[in-house]
C-alpha positions in Angstrom: -76.6 3.3 20.0 -77.4 7.0 20.0 -78.3 8.7 23.3 -79.9 12.1 23.5 -79.6 13.8 26.9 -79.2 17.2 28.5 -75.7 18.6 28.2 -73.4 18.5 31.2 -70.2 20.6 31.9 -67.9 17.8 30.7 -69.6 18.1 27.2 -68.6 21.7 26.7 -65.3 21.0 25.0 -66.8 18.6 22.5 -69.8 20.9 21.8 -67.4 23.8 21.3 -65.4 21.7 18.8 -68.6 20.8 16.9 -69.6 24.5 16.8 -66.2 25.4 15.5 -66.5 22.7 12.7 -70.0 24.0 11.8 -69.6 27.4 10.3 -73.1 27.1 8.7 -74.7 26.8 12.1 -75.4 29.8 14.4 -72.2 31.1 16.1 -72.3 30.1 19.7 -69.2 30.3 21.7 -68.1 27.9 24.5 -68.7 30.7 27.0 -72.3 31.1 25.7 -72.9 27.3 26.0 -71.4 27.4 29.5 -73.7 30.3 30.5 -76.7 28.2 29.4 -75.6 25.4 31.7 -75.3 27.9 34.6 -78.6 29.6 33.9 -80.9 26.9 32.6 -84.0 29.1 32.8 -82.7 31.0 29.7 -82.5 27.9 27.6 -81.6 24.3 27.3 -78.9 22.4 25.6 -79.1 18.7 24.7 -76.4 16.5 23.1 -76.4 13.4 21.0 -73.8 10.9 22.2 -72.5 7.8 20.6 -70.4 5.4 22.7 -69.4 8.2 25.0 -68.6 10.7 22.2 -70.7 13.8 21.8 -71.5 14.0 18.1 -74.1 16.9 18.0 -76.0 19.4 20.1 -79.2 21.4 20.0 -80.1 24.6 21.9 -83.6 25.9 22.5 -85.6 28.0 24.9 -89.2 28.3 25.8 -90.9 31.6 26.8 -94.5 31.4 27.6 -96.2 29.5 24.8 -93.4 30.0 22.3 -90.2 28.0 21.7 -87.2 29.1 19.8 -84.6 26.7 18.3 -81.4 28.6 18.8 -78.8 26.2 17.3 -78.4 22.7 15.9 -74.9 21.4 15.0 -73.7 17.9 14.2 -70.0 16.9 13.8 -69.2 16.7 10.1 -68.3 13.0 10.4 -71.7 12.3 11.8 -73.9 14.1 9.4 -76.5 12.1 7.4 -76.7 9.5 10.2 -80.0 10.8 11.7 -78.2 12.7 14.5 -80.0 15.9 13.7 -83.3 14.1 13.4 -82.9 12.5 16.9 -82.0 15.9 18.4 -85.0 17.5 16.7 -87.4 14.8 17.9 -86.1 15.3 21.4 -86.5 19.1 21.4 -90.0 18.9 19.9 -91.0 16.5 22.6 -89.5 18.8 25.3 -91.0 22.0 24.2 -94.5 20.5 24.0 -93.9 19.1 27.5 -92.9 22.7 28.6 -96.2 24.1 27.3 -95.0 25.7 24.0 -97.7 25.9 21.2 -95.4 27.3 18.5 -91.7 26.9 17.7 -89.6 29.1 15.4 -86.0 29.5 14.2 -83.7 31.2 11.7 -81.5 29.5 9.2 -79.0 30.7 6.6 -80.8 30.7 3.2 -77.8 28.7 1.7 -78.1 25.9 4.3 -80.1 23.5 2.2 -79.5 20.5 4.4 -81.0 22.4 7.4 -83.9 23.7 5.4 -84.8 20.2 4.2 -84.6 18.9 7.8 -86.8 21.6 9.2 -89.3 21.2 6.4 -89.4 17.5 7.0 -90.5 18.3 10.6 -93.3 20.6 9.5 -91.7 24.0 9.6 -92.8 26.6 7.0 -91.3 29.8 6.0 -92.7 32.8 7.8 -90.4 35.6 6.8 -86.8 36.7 6.1 -84.2 38.8 7.7 -82.0 40.4 5.1 -78.3 40.4 5.9 -78.9 38.8 9.3 -75.8 36.6 9.1 -72.2 37.7 8.7 -69.1 35.9 7.4 -70.5 35.8 4.7 -73.4 38.3 4.8 -76.5 36.3 4.1 -80.3 36.5 4.7 -82.0 34.4 7.4 -85.0 32.4 6.5 -87.5 32.4 9.4 -89.3 29.1 9.9 -92.1 28.3 12.3 -94.4 25.4 13.2 -97.5 25.0 15.3 -97.1 22.3 17.9 -100.8 21.6 18.5 -103.4 20.9 15.9 -105.9 23.7 15.4 -109.0 23.0 17.4 
């Protein structure tokens, strides 16, 4: 059974390994993940765990009424098993609970799997950042989603 929970210090090594194995995801170092654990006001990290093994993680932050999805990575052996979906569902629930009315993110334009996932959760393209990513140089697609129905 898959468990999605806040990341703890013992998860850092596994999350760092997943990040290293996910070059298409945003580049977050183990030190940056550790800093988020020390300063939770700057963001939150959640992990997906299966039978005690961390198989994915997601980072986000909420500032006022806006949430930003900072990173989402799933171990290559666990992709296409709904791990990313479970992490997304948890984050969407959390950011609404924290008062966000809108969520946004950036994704490599070549990351078709991520684009399909985000669109499935109601994200729409709201802009581009030319040359935003390095190694290789690539545009970022900006996606956003309202979290509350217009009223």
